[in-house]
mmCIF entry with sequence, helices, sheets and N, C-alpha, C, O atoms, coordinates in Angstrom:
data_MODEL
# 
_entry.id   MODEL 
# 
_entity.id                         1 
_entity.type                       polymer 
_entity.pdbx_number_of_molecules   1 
# 
_entity_poly.entity_id                      1 
_entity_poly.type                           'polypeptide(L)' 
_entity_poly.nstd_linkage                   no 
_entity_poly.nstd_monomer                   no 
_entity_poly.pdbx_seq_one_letter_code       
;(UNK)(UNK)(UNK)(UNK)(UNK)(UNK)(UNK)(UNK)(UNK)(UNK)(UNK)(UNK)(UNK)(UNK)(UNK)(UNK)
(UNK)(UNK)(UNK)(UNK)(UNK)(UNK)(UNK)(UNK)(UNK)(UNK)(UNK)(UNK)(UNK)(UNK)(UNK)(UNK)
(UNK)(UNK)(UNK)(UNK)(UNK)(UNK)(UNK)(UNK)(UNK)(UNK)(UNK)(UNK)(UNK)(UNK)(UNK)(UNK)
(UNK)
;
_entity_poly.pdbx_seq_one_letter_code_can   XXXXXXXXXXXXXXXXXXXXXXXXXXXXXXXXXXXXXXXXXXXXXXXXX 
_entity_poly.pdbx_strand_id                 A 
# 
loop_
_entity_poly_seq.entity_id 
_entity_poly_seq.num 
_entity_poly_seq.mon_id 
_entity_poly_seq.hetero 
1 1  UNK n 
1 2  UNK n 
1 3  UNK n 
1 4  UNK n 
1 5  UNK n 
1 6  UNK n 
1 7  UNK n 
1 8  UNK n 
1 9  UNK n 
1 10 UNK n 
1 11 UNK n 
1 12 UNK n 
1 13 UNK n 
1 14 UNK n 
1 15 UNK n 
1 16 UNK n 
1 17 UNK n 
1 18 UNK n 
1 19 UNK n 
1 20 UNK n 
1 21 UNK n 
1 22 UNK n 
1 23 UNK n 
1 24 UNK n 
1 25 UNK n 
1 26 UNK n 
1 27 UNK n 
1 28 UNK n 
1 29 UNK n 
1 30 UNK n 
1 31 UNK n 
1 32 UNK n 
1 33 UNK n 
1 34 UNK n 
1 35 UNK n 
1 36 UNK n 
1 37 UNK n 
1 38 UNK n 
1 39 UNK n 
1 40 UNK n 
1 41 UNK n 
1 42 UNK n 
1 43 UNK n 
1 44 UNK n 
1 45 UNK n 
1 46 UNK n 
1 47 UNK n 
1 48 UNK n 
1 49 UNK n 
# 
_struct_asym.id          A 
_struct_asym.entity_id   1 
# 
loop_
_struct_conf.conf_type_id 
_struct_conf.id 
_struct_conf.pdbx_PDB_helix_id 
_struct_conf.beg_label_comp_id 
_struct_conf.beg_label_asym_id 
_struct_conf.beg_label_seq_id 
_struct_conf.pdbx_beg_PDB_ins_code 
_struct_conf.end_label_comp_id 
_struct_conf.end_label_asym_id 
_struct_conf.end_label_seq_id 
_struct_conf.pdbx_end_PDB_ins_code 
_struct_conf.beg_auth_comp_id 
_struct_conf.beg_auth_asym_id 
_struct_conf.beg_auth_seq_id 
_struct_conf.end_auth_comp_id 
_struct_conf.end_auth_asym_id 
_struct_conf.end_auth_seq_id 
_struct_conf.pdbx_PDB_helix_class 
_struct_conf.details 
_struct_conf.pdbx_PDB_helix_length 
HELX_P HELX_P1 AA1 UNK A 2  ? UNK A 9  ? UNK A 2  UNK A 9  1 ? 8  
HELX_P HELX_P2 AA2 UNK A 14 ? UNK A 29 ? UNK A 14 UNK A 29 1 ? 16 
HELX_P HELX_P3 AA3 UNK A 32 ? UNK A 46 ? UNK A 32 UNK A 46 1 ? 15 
# 
_struct_conf_type.id          HELX_P 
_struct_conf_type.criteria    ? 
_struct_conf_type.reference   ? 
# 
loop_
_atom_site.group_PDB 
_atom_site.id 
_atom_site.type_symbol 
_atom_site.label_atom_id 
_atom_site.label_alt_id 
_atom_site.label_comp_id 
_atom_site.label_asym_id 
_atom_site.label_entity_id 
_atom_site.label_seq_id 
_atom_site.pdbx_PDB_ins_code 
_atom_site.Cartn_x 
_atom_site.Cartn_y 
_atom_site.Cartn_z 
_atom_site.occupancy 
_atom_site.B_iso_or_equiv 
_atom_site.pdbx_formal_charge 
_atom_site.auth_seq_id 
_atom_site.auth_comp_id 
_atom_site.auth_asym_id 
_atom_site.auth_atom_id 
_atom_site.pdbx_PDB_model_num 
ATOM 1   N N  . UNK A 1 1  ? 15.521 23.654 226.267 1.00 0.00 ? 1  UNK A N  1 
ATOM 2   C CA . UNK A 1 1  ? 14.659 24.613 225.598 1.00 0.00 ? 1  UNK A CA 1 
ATOM 3   C C  . UNK A 1 1  ? 13.261 24.607 226.204 1.00 0.00 ? 1  UNK A C  1 
ATOM 4   O O  . UNK A 1 1  ? 12.614 25.652 226.267 1.00 0.00 ? 1  UNK A O  1 
ATOM 5   N N  . UNK A 1 2  ? 12.789 23.454 226.648 1.00 0.00 ? 2  UNK A N  1 
ATOM 6   C CA . UNK A 1 2  ? 11.415 23.370 227.115 1.00 0.00 ? 2  UNK A CA 1 
ATOM 7   C C  . UNK A 1 2  ? 11.199 24.053 228.468 1.00 0.00 ? 2  UNK A C  1 
ATOM 8   O O  . UNK A 1 2  ? 10.171 24.699 228.668 1.00 0.00 ? 2  UNK A O  1 
ATOM 9   N N  . UNK A 1 3  ? 12.149 23.922 229.398 1.00 0.00 ? 3  UNK A N  1 
ATOM 10  C CA . UNK A 1 3  ? 11.947 24.524 230.718 1.00 0.00 ? 3  UNK A CA 1 
ATOM 11  C C  . UNK A 1 3  ? 11.761 26.042 230.659 1.00 0.00 ? 3  UNK A C  1 
ATOM 12  O O  . UNK A 1 3  ? 10.848 26.560 231.302 1.00 0.00 ? 3  UNK A O  1 
ATOM 13  N N  . UNK A 1 4  ? 12.595 26.775 229.910 1.00 0.00 ? 4  UNK A N  1 
ATOM 14  C CA . UNK A 1 4  ? 12.351 28.221 229.825 1.00 0.00 ? 4  UNK A CA 1 
ATOM 15  C C  . UNK A 1 4  ? 10.984 28.547 229.218 1.00 0.00 ? 4  UNK A C  1 
ATOM 16  O O  . UNK A 1 4  ? 10.324 29.492 229.651 1.00 0.00 ? 4  UNK A O  1 
ATOM 17  N N  . UNK A 1 5  ? 10.563 27.781 228.235 1.00 0.00 ? 5  UNK A N  1 
ATOM 18  C CA . UNK A 1 5  ? 9.250  28.018 227.630 1.00 0.00 ? 5  UNK A CA 1 
ATOM 19  C C  . UNK A 1 5  ? 8.137  27.754 228.632 1.00 0.00 ? 5  UNK A C  1 
ATOM 20  O O  . UNK A 1 5  ? 7.170  28.512 228.705 1.00 0.00 ? 5  UNK A O  1 
ATOM 21  N N  . UNK A 1 6  ? 8.267  26.690 229.400 1.00 0.00 ? 6  UNK A N  1 
ATOM 22  C CA . UNK A 1 6  ? 7.247  26.377 230.396 1.00 0.00 ? 6  UNK A CA 1 
ATOM 23  C C  . UNK A 1 6  ? 7.186  27.437 231.486 1.00 0.00 ? 6  UNK A C  1 
ATOM 24  O O  . UNK A 1 6  ? 6.105  27.776 231.968 1.00 0.00 ? 6  UNK A O  1 
ATOM 25  N N  . UNK A 1 7  ? 8.341  27.957 231.872 1.00 0.00 ? 7  UNK A N  1 
ATOM 26  C CA . UNK A 1 7  ? 8.357  29.009 232.888 1.00 0.00 ? 7  UNK A CA 1 
ATOM 27  C C  . UNK A 1 7  ? 7.661  30.266 232.382 1.00 0.00 ? 7  UNK A C  1 
ATOM 28  O O  . UNK A 1 7  ? 6.944  30.931 233.130 1.00 0.00 ? 7  UNK A O  1 
ATOM 29  N N  . UNK A 1 8  ? 7.874  30.587 231.114 1.00 0.00 ? 8  UNK A N  1 
ATOM 30  C CA . UNK A 1 8  ? 7.257  31.780 230.544 1.00 0.00 ? 8  UNK A CA 1 
ATOM 31  C C  . UNK A 1 8  ? 5.764  31.591 230.287 1.00 0.00 ? 8  UNK A C  1 
ATOM 32  O O  . UNK A 1 8  ? 5.027  32.571 230.185 1.00 0.00 ? 8  UNK A O  1 
ATOM 33  N N  . UNK A 1 9  ? 5.321  30.365 230.185 1.00 0.00 ? 9  UNK A N  1 
ATOM 34  C CA . UNK A 1 9  ? 3.921  30.099 229.873 1.00 0.00 ? 9  UNK A CA 1 
ATOM 35  C C  . UNK A 1 9  ? 2.984  30.674 230.923 1.00 0.00 ? 9  UNK A C  1 
ATOM 36  O O  . UNK A 1 9  ? 1.860  31.054 230.598 1.00 0.00 ? 9  UNK A O  1 
ATOM 37  N N  . UNK A 1 10 ? 3.416  30.746 232.157 1.00 0.00 ? 10 UNK A N  1 
ATOM 38  C CA . UNK A 1 10 ? 2.567  31.283 233.220 1.00 0.00 ? 10 UNK A CA 1 
ATOM 39  C C  . UNK A 1 10 ? 2.232  32.754 232.991 1.00 0.00 ? 10 UNK A C  1 
ATOM 40  O O  . UNK A 1 10 ? 1.206  33.231 233.476 1.00 0.00 ? 10 UNK A O  1 
ATOM 41  N N  . UNK A 1 11 ? 3.072  33.474 232.270 1.00 0.00 ? 11 UNK A N  1 
ATOM 42  C CA . UNK A 1 11 ? 2.859  34.903 232.035 1.00 0.00 ? 11 UNK A CA 1 
ATOM 43  C C  . UNK A 1 11 ? 2.229  35.200 230.678 1.00 0.00 ? 11 UNK A C  1 
ATOM 44  O O  . UNK A 1 11 ? 2.015  36.364 230.341 1.00 0.00 ? 11 UNK A O  1 
ATOM 45  N N  . UNK A 1 12 ? 1.932  34.178 229.905 1.00 0.00 ? 12 UNK A N  1 
ATOM 46  C CA . UNK A 1 12 ? 1.389  34.385 228.555 1.00 0.00 ? 12 UNK A CA 1 
ATOM 47  C C  . UNK A 1 12 ? -0.112 34.657 228.586 1.00 0.00 ? 12 UNK A C  1 
ATOM 48  O O  . UNK A 1 12 ? -0.826 34.234 229.495 1.00 0.00 ? 12 UNK A O  1 
ATOM 49  N N  . UNK A 1 13 ? -0.561 35.371 227.571 1.00 0.00 ? 13 UNK A N  1 
ATOM 50  C CA . UNK A 1 13 ? -2.007 35.496 227.362 1.00 0.00 ? 13 UNK A CA 1 
ATOM 51  C C  . UNK A 1 13 ? -2.515 34.170 226.801 1.00 0.00 ? 13 UNK A C  1 
ATOM 52  O O  . UNK A 1 13 ? -1.725 33.311 226.410 1.00 0.00 ? 13 UNK A O  1 
ATOM 53  N N  . UNK A 1 14 ? -3.816 34.011 226.764 1.00 0.00 ? 14 UNK A N  1 
ATOM 54  C CA . UNK A 1 14 ? -4.414 32.790 226.217 1.00 0.00 ? 14 UNK A CA 1 
ATOM 55  C C  . UNK A 1 14 ? -3.972 32.577 224.763 1.00 0.00 ? 14 UNK A C  1 
ATOM 56  O O  . UNK A 1 14 ? -3.599 31.466 224.384 1.00 0.00 ? 14 UNK A O  1 
ATOM 57  N N  . UNK A 1 15 ? -4.014 33.615 223.971 1.00 0.00 ? 15 UNK A N  1 
ATOM 58  C CA . UNK A 1 15 ? -3.645 33.512 222.563 1.00 0.00 ? 15 UNK A CA 1 
ATOM 59  C C  . UNK A 1 15 ? -2.176 33.116 222.405 1.00 0.00 ? 15 UNK A C  1 
ATOM 60  O O  . UNK A 1 15 ? -1.843 32.292 221.553 1.00 0.00 ? 15 UNK A O  1 
ATOM 61  N N  . UNK A 1 16 ? -1.306 33.696 223.216 1.00 0.00 ? 16 UNK A N  1 
ATOM 62  C CA . UNK A 1 16 ? 0.114  33.350 223.158 1.00 0.00 ? 16 UNK A CA 1 
ATOM 63  C C  . UNK A 1 16 ? 0.344  31.899 223.577 1.00 0.00 ? 16 UNK A C  1 
ATOM 64  O O  . UNK A 1 16 ? 1.159  31.197 222.980 1.00 0.00 ? 16 UNK A O  1 
ATOM 65  N N  . UNK A 1 17 ? -0.376 31.458 224.602 1.00 0.00 ? 17 UNK A N  1 
ATOM 66  C CA . UNK A 1 17 ? -0.227 30.082 225.073 1.00 0.00 ? 17 UNK A CA 1 
ATOM 67  C C  . UNK A 1 17 ? -0.678 29.079 224.012 1.00 0.00 ? 17 UNK A C  1 
ATOM 68  O O  . UNK A 1 17 ? -0.029 28.050 223.826 1.00 0.00 ? 17 UNK A O  1 
ATOM 69  N N  . UNK A 1 18 ? -1.767 29.360 223.322 1.00 0.00 ? 18 UNK A N  1 
ATOM 70  C CA . UNK A 1 18 ? -2.247 28.469 222.261 1.00 0.00 ? 18 UNK A CA 1 
ATOM 71  C C  . UNK A 1 18 ? -1.237 28.424 221.114 1.00 0.00 ? 18 UNK A C  1 
ATOM 72  O O  . UNK A 1 18 ? -0.943 27.349 220.590 1.00 0.00 ? 18 UNK A O  1 
ATOM 73  N N  . UNK A 1 19 ? -0.709 29.576 220.725 1.00 0.00 ? 19 UNK A N  1 
ATOM 74  C CA . UNK A 1 19 ? 0.285  29.612 219.644 1.00 0.00 ? 19 UNK A CA 1 
ATOM 75  C C  . UNK A 1 19 ? 1.533  28.832 220.037 1.00 0.00 ? 19 UNK A C  1 
ATOM 76  O O  . UNK A 1 19 ? 2.083  28.100 219.214 1.00 0.00 ? 19 UNK A O  1 
ATOM 77  N N  . UNK A 1 20 ? 1.983  28.973 221.263 1.00 0.00 ? 20 UNK A N  1 
ATOM 78  C CA . UNK A 1 20 ? 3.175  28.260 221.719 1.00 0.00 ? 20 UNK A CA 1 
ATOM 79  C C  . UNK A 1 20 ? 2.916  26.757 221.760 1.00 0.00 ? 20 UNK A C  1 
ATOM 80  O O  . UNK A 1 20 ? 3.786  25.968 221.392 1.00 0.00 ? 20 UNK A O  1 
ATOM 81  N N  . UNK A 1 21 ? 1.735  26.359 222.201 1.00 0.00 ? 21 UNK A N  1 
ATOM 82  C CA . UNK A 1 21 ? 1.397  24.933 222.248 1.00 0.00 ? 21 UNK A CA 1 
ATOM 83  C C  . UNK A 1 21 ? 1.452  24.332 220.851 1.00 0.00 ? 21 UNK A C  1 
ATOM 84  O O  . UNK A 1 21 ? 1.950  23.219 220.676 1.00 0.00 ? 21 UNK A O  1 
ATOM 85  N N  . UNK A 1 22 ? 0.951  25.048 219.863 1.00 0.00 ? 22 UNK A N  1 
ATOM 86  C CA . UNK A 1 22 ? 0.984  24.558 218.485 1.00 0.00 ? 22 UNK A CA 1 
ATOM 87  C C  . UNK A 1 22 ? 2.418  24.432 217.982 1.00 0.00 ? 22 UNK A C  1 
ATOM 88  O O  . UNK A 1 22 ? 2.723  23.530 217.201 1.00 0.00 ? 22 UNK A O  1 
ATOM 89  N N  . UNK A 1 23 ? 3.289  25.317 218.417 1.00 0.00 ? 23 UNK A N  1 
ATOM 90  C CA . UNK A 1 23 ? 4.694  25.279 218.013 1.00 0.00 ? 23 UNK A CA 1 
ATOM 91  C C  . UNK A 1 23 ? 5.443  24.128 218.692 1.00 0.00 ? 23 UNK A C  1 
ATOM 92  O O  . UNK A 1 23 ? 6.237  23.442 218.048 1.00 0.00 ? 23 UNK A O  1 
ATOM 93  N N  . UNK A 1 24 ? 5.195  23.917 219.979 1.00 0.00 ? 24 UNK A N  1 
ATOM 94  C CA . UNK A 1 24 ? 5.983  22.983 220.774 1.00 0.00 ? 24 UNK A CA 1 
ATOM 95  C C  . UNK A 1 24 ? 5.471  21.548 220.692 1.00 0.00 ? 24 UNK A C  1 
ATOM 96  O O  . UNK A 1 24 ? 6.257  20.613 220.849 1.00 0.00 ? 24 UNK A O  1 
ATOM 97  N N  . UNK A 1 25 ? 4.199  21.352 220.454 1.00 0.00 ? 25 UNK A N  1 
ATOM 98  C CA . UNK A 1 25 ? 3.612  20.009 220.497 1.00 0.00 ? 25 UNK A CA 1 
ATOM 99  C C  . UNK A 1 25 ? 4.366  18.975 219.666 1.00 0.00 ? 25 UNK A C  1 
ATOM 100 O O  . UNK A 1 25 ? 4.658  17.899 220.187 1.00 0.00 ? 25 UNK A O  1 
ATOM 101 N N  . UNK A 1 26 ? 4.696  19.242 218.405 1.00 0.00 ? 26 UNK A N  1 
ATOM 102 C CA . UNK A 1 26 ? 5.416  18.223 217.636 1.00 0.00 ? 26 UNK A CA 1 
ATOM 103 C C  . UNK A 1 26 ? 6.772  17.856 218.233 1.00 0.00 ? 26 UNK A C  1 
ATOM 104 O O  . UNK A 1 26 ? 7.215  16.715 218.101 1.00 0.00 ? 26 UNK A O  1 
ATOM 105 N N  . UNK A 1 27 ? 7.423  18.795 218.877 1.00 0.00 ? 27 UNK A N  1 
ATOM 106 C CA . UNK A 1 27 ? 8.717  18.522 219.480 1.00 0.00 ? 27 UNK A CA 1 
ATOM 107 C C  . UNK A 1 27 ? 8.589  17.653 220.723 1.00 0.00 ? 27 UNK A C  1 
ATOM 108 O O  . UNK A 1 27 ? 9.501  16.895 221.052 1.00 0.00 ? 27 UNK A O  1 
ATOM 109 N N  . UNK A 1 28 ? 7.468  17.762 221.404 1.00 0.00 ? 28 UNK A N  1 
ATOM 110 C CA . UNK A 1 28 ? 7.284  17.036 222.665 1.00 0.00 ? 28 UNK A CA 1 
ATOM 111 C C  . UNK A 1 28 ? 6.620  15.677 222.480 1.00 0.00 ? 28 UNK A C  1 
ATOM 112 O O  . UNK A 1 28 ? 6.959  14.727 223.185 1.00 0.00 ? 28 UNK A O  1 
ATOM 113 N N  . UNK A 1 29 ? 5.686  15.569 221.552 1.00 0.00 ? 29 UNK A N  1 
ATOM 114 C CA . UNK A 1 29 ? 4.830  14.401 221.505 1.00 0.00 ? 29 UNK A CA 1 
ATOM 115 C C  . UNK A 1 29 ? 4.952  13.554 220.246 1.00 0.00 ? 29 UNK A C  1 
ATOM 116 O O  . UNK A 1 29 ? 4.293  12.519 220.150 1.00 0.00 ? 29 UNK A O  1 
ATOM 117 N N  . UNK A 1 30 ? 5.756  13.949 219.293 1.00 0.00 ? 30 UNK A N  1 
ATOM 118 C CA . UNK A 1 30 ? 5.885  13.185 218.063 1.00 0.00 ? 30 UNK A CA 1 
ATOM 119 C C  . UNK A 1 30 ? 6.858  12.030 218.277 1.00 0.00 ? 30 UNK A C  1 
ATOM 120 O O  . UNK A 1 30 ? 8.007  12.234 218.669 1.00 0.00 ? 30 UNK A O  1 
ATOM 121 N N  . UNK A 1 31 ? 6.386  10.829 218.018 1.00 0.00 ? 31 UNK A N  1 
ATOM 122 C CA . UNK A 1 31 ? 7.231  9.649  218.190 1.00 0.00 ? 31 UNK A CA 1 
ATOM 123 C C  . UNK A 1 31 ? 8.028  9.380  216.915 1.00 0.00 ? 31 UNK A C  1 
ATOM 124 O O  . UNK A 1 31 ? 7.736  9.931  215.854 1.00 0.00 ? 31 UNK A O  1 
ATOM 125 N N  . UNK A 1 32 ? 9.029  8.529  217.041 1.00 0.00 ? 32 UNK A N  1 
ATOM 126 C CA . UNK A 1 32 ? 9.828  8.153  215.871 1.00 0.00 ? 32 UNK A CA 1 
ATOM 127 C C  . UNK A 1 32 ? 8.960  7.456  214.827 1.00 0.00 ? 32 UNK A C  1 
ATOM 128 O O  . UNK A 1 32 ? 9.133  7.678  213.629 1.00 0.00 ? 32 UNK A O  1 
ATOM 129 N N  . UNK A 1 33 ? 8.031  6.620  215.272 1.00 0.00 ? 33 UNK A N  1 
ATOM 130 C CA . UNK A 1 33 ? 7.141  5.932  214.329 1.00 0.00 ? 33 UNK A CA 1 
ATOM 131 C C  . UNK A 1 33 ? 6.266  6.932  213.570 1.00 0.00 ? 33 UNK A C  1 
ATOM 132 O O  . UNK A 1 33 ? 6.041  6.772  212.370 1.00 0.00 ? 33 UNK A O  1 
ATOM 133 N N  . UNK A 1 34 ? 5.780  7.948  214.256 1.00 0.00 ? 34 UNK A N  1 
ATOM 134 C CA . UNK A 1 34 ? 4.961  8.970  213.596 1.00 0.00 ? 34 UNK A CA 1 
ATOM 135 C C  . UNK A 1 34 ? 5.798  9.744  212.587 1.00 0.00 ? 34 UNK A C  1 
ATOM 136 O O  . UNK A 1 34 ? 5.339  10.004 211.475 1.00 0.00 ? 34 UNK A O  1 
ATOM 137 N N  . UNK A 1 35 ? 7.018  10.115 212.959 1.00 0.00 ? 35 UNK A N  1 
ATOM 138 C CA . UNK A 1 35 ? 7.892  10.824 212.042 1.00 0.00 ? 35 UNK A CA 1 
ATOM 139 C C  . UNK A 1 35 ? 8.175  9.998  210.792 1.00 0.00 ? 35 UNK A C  1 
ATOM 140 O O  . UNK A 1 35 ? 8.203  10.537 209.685 1.00 0.00 ? 35 UNK A O  1 
ATOM 141 N N  . UNK A 1 36 ? 8.384  8.694  210.961 1.00 0.00 ? 36 UNK A N  1 
ATOM 142 C CA . UNK A 1 36 ? 8.638  7.817  209.822 1.00 0.00 ? 36 UNK A CA 1 
ATOM 143 C C  . UNK A 1 36 ? 7.414  7.721  208.920 1.00 0.00 ? 36 UNK A C  1 
ATOM 144 O O  . UNK A 1 36 ? 7.539  7.732  207.696 1.00 0.00 ? 36 UNK A O  1 
ATOM 145 N N  . UNK A 1 37 ? 6.234  7.628  209.523 1.00 0.00 ? 37 UNK A N  1 
ATOM 146 C CA . UNK A 1 37 ? 5.002  7.557  208.737 1.00 0.00 ? 37 UNK A CA 1 
ATOM 147 C C  . UNK A 1 37 ? 4.800  8.830  207.922 1.00 0.00 ? 37 UNK A C  1 
ATOM 148 O O  . UNK A 1 37 ? 4.417  8.767  206.754 1.00 0.00 ? 37 UNK A O  1 
ATOM 149 N N  . UNK A 1 38 ? 5.054  9.972  208.529 1.00 0.00 ? 38 UNK A N  1 
ATOM 150 C CA . UNK A 1 38 ? 4.929  11.245 207.810 1.00 0.00 ? 38 UNK A CA 1 
ATOM 151 C C  . UNK A 1 38 ? 5.940  11.304 206.671 1.00 0.00 ? 38 UNK A C  1 
ATOM 152 O O  . UNK A 1 38 ? 5.597  11.714 205.562 1.00 0.00 ? 38 UNK A O  1 
ATOM 153 N N  . UNK A 1 39 ? 7.173  10.902 206.929 1.00 0.00 ? 39 UNK A N  1 
ATOM 154 C CA . UNK A 1 39 ? 8.198  10.909 205.879 1.00 0.00 ? 39 UNK A CA 1 
ATOM 155 C C  . UNK A 1 39 ? 7.806  9.997  204.721 1.00 0.00 ? 39 UNK A C  1 
ATOM 156 O O  . UNK A 1 39 ? 8.029  10.337 203.559 1.00 0.00 ? 39 UNK A O  1 
ATOM 157 N N  . UNK A 1 40 ? 7.223  8.837  205.033 1.00 0.00 ? 40 UNK A N  1 
ATOM 158 C CA . UNK A 1 40 ? 6.784  7.908  203.994 1.00 0.00 ? 40 UNK A CA 1 
ATOM 159 C C  . UNK A 1 40 ? 5.677  8.519  203.149 1.00 0.00 ? 40 UNK A C  1 
ATOM 160 O O  . UNK A 1 40 ? 5.704  8.425  201.922 1.00 0.00 ? 40 UNK A O  1 
ATOM 161 N N  . UNK A 1 41 ? 4.706  9.145  203.802 1.00 0.00 ? 41 UNK A N  1 
ATOM 162 C CA . UNK A 1 41 ? 3.616  9.786  203.059 1.00 0.00 ? 41 UNK A CA 1 
ATOM 163 C C  . UNK A 1 41 ? 4.135  10.922 202.180 1.00 0.00 ? 41 UNK A C  1 
ATOM 164 O O  . UNK A 1 41 ? 3.716  11.064 201.032 1.00 0.00 ? 41 UNK A O  1 
ATOM 165 N N  . UNK A 1 42 ? 5.040  11.723 202.715 1.00 0.00 ? 42 UNK A N  1 
ATOM 166 C CA . UNK A 1 42 ? 5.588  12.816 201.911 1.00 0.00 ? 42 UNK A CA 1 
ATOM 167 C C  . UNK A 1 42 ? 6.389  12.310 200.737 1.00 0.00 ? 42 UNK A C  1 
ATOM 168 O O  . UNK A 1 42 ? 6.364  12.914 199.664 1.00 0.00 ? 42 UNK A O  1 
ATOM 169 N N  . UNK A 1 43 ? 7.103  11.207 200.920 1.00 0.00 ? 43 UNK A N  1 
ATOM 170 C CA . UNK A 1 43 ? 7.874  10.621 199.823 1.00 0.00 ? 43 UNK A CA 1 
ATOM 171 C C  . UNK A 1 43 ? 6.945  10.119 198.730 1.00 0.00 ? 43 UNK A C  1 
ATOM 172 O O  . UNK A 1 43 ? 7.240  10.278 197.545 1.00 0.00 ? 43 UNK A O  1 
ATOM 173 N N  . UNK A 1 44 ? 5.823  9.514  199.113 1.00 0.00 ? 44 UNK A N  1 
ATOM 174 C CA . UNK A 1 44 ? 4.842  9.047  198.115 1.00 0.00 ? 44 UNK A CA 1 
ATOM 175 C C  . UNK A 1 44 ? 4.275  10.196 197.327 1.00 0.00 ? 44 UNK A C  1 
ATOM 176 O O  . UNK A 1 44 ? 4.093  10.097 196.114 1.00 0.00 ? 44 UNK A O  1 
ATOM 177 N N  . UNK A 1 45 ? 3.989  11.306 198.020 1.00 0.00 ? 45 UNK A N  1 
ATOM 178 C CA . UNK A 1 45 ? 3.435  12.475 197.335 1.00 0.00 ? 45 UNK A CA 1 
ATOM 179 C C  . UNK A 1 45 ? 4.443  13.094 196.370 1.00 0.00 ? 45 UNK A C  1 
ATOM 180 O O  . UNK A 1 45 ? 4.050  13.669 195.354 1.00 0.00 ? 45 UNK A O  1 
ATOM 181 N N  . UNK A 1 46 ? 5.717  12.987 196.669 1.00 0.00 ? 46 UNK A N  1 
ATOM 182 C CA . UNK A 1 46 ? 6.758  13.589 195.847 1.00 0.00 ? 46 UNK A CA 1 
ATOM 183 C C  . UNK A 1 46 ? 7.012  12.816 194.570 1.00 0.00 ? 46 UNK A C  1 
ATOM 184 O O  . UNK A 1 46 ? 7.513  13.378 193.596 1.00 0.00 ? 46 UNK A O  1 
ATOM 185 N N  . UNK A 1 47 ? 6.670  11.522 194.558 1.00 0.00 ? 47 UNK A N  1 
ATOM 186 C CA . UNK A 1 47 ? 6.905  10.706 193.363 1.00 0.00 ? 47 UNK A CA 1 
ATOM 187 C C  . UNK A 1 47 ? 5.895  11.057 192.278 1.00 0.00 ? 47 UNK A C  1 
ATOM 188 O O  . UNK A 1 47 ? 4.707  11.208 192.565 1.00 0.00 ? 47 UNK A O  1 
ATOM 189 N N  . UNK A 1 48 ? 6.355  11.190 191.027 1.00 0.00 ? 48 UNK A N  1 
ATOM 190 C CA . UNK A 1 48 ? 5.407  11.454 189.939 1.00 0.00 ? 48 UNK A CA 1 
ATOM 191 C C  . UNK A 1 48 ? 4.542  10.219 189.674 1.00 0.00 ? 48 UNK A C  1 
ATOM 192 O O  . UNK A 1 48 ? 4.993  9.084  189.824 1.00 0.00 ? 48 UNK A O  1 
ATOM 193 N N  . UNK A 1 49 ? 3.328  10.460 189.290 1.00 0.00 ? 49 UNK A N  1 
ATOM 194 C CA . UNK A 1 49 ? 2.378  9.346  189.034 1.00 0.00 ? 49 UNK A CA 1 
ATOM 195 C C  . UNK A 1 49 ? 2.646  8.664  187.730 1.00 0.00 ? 49 UNK A C  1 
ATOM 196 O O  . UNK A 1 49 ? 1.944  7.718  187.372 1.00 0.00 ? 49 UNK A O  1 
# 
């Protein structure tokens, strides 16, 4: 999925490139530890006080 997106990035406007970066960044740079930390925080928020 990433290679076609990267190939198309050369033809994007600045605004399109920024929007795509915001969409793709979590898929490329989020580690398992970060995902676990986010899941833990969301679980805490879901519990009633």
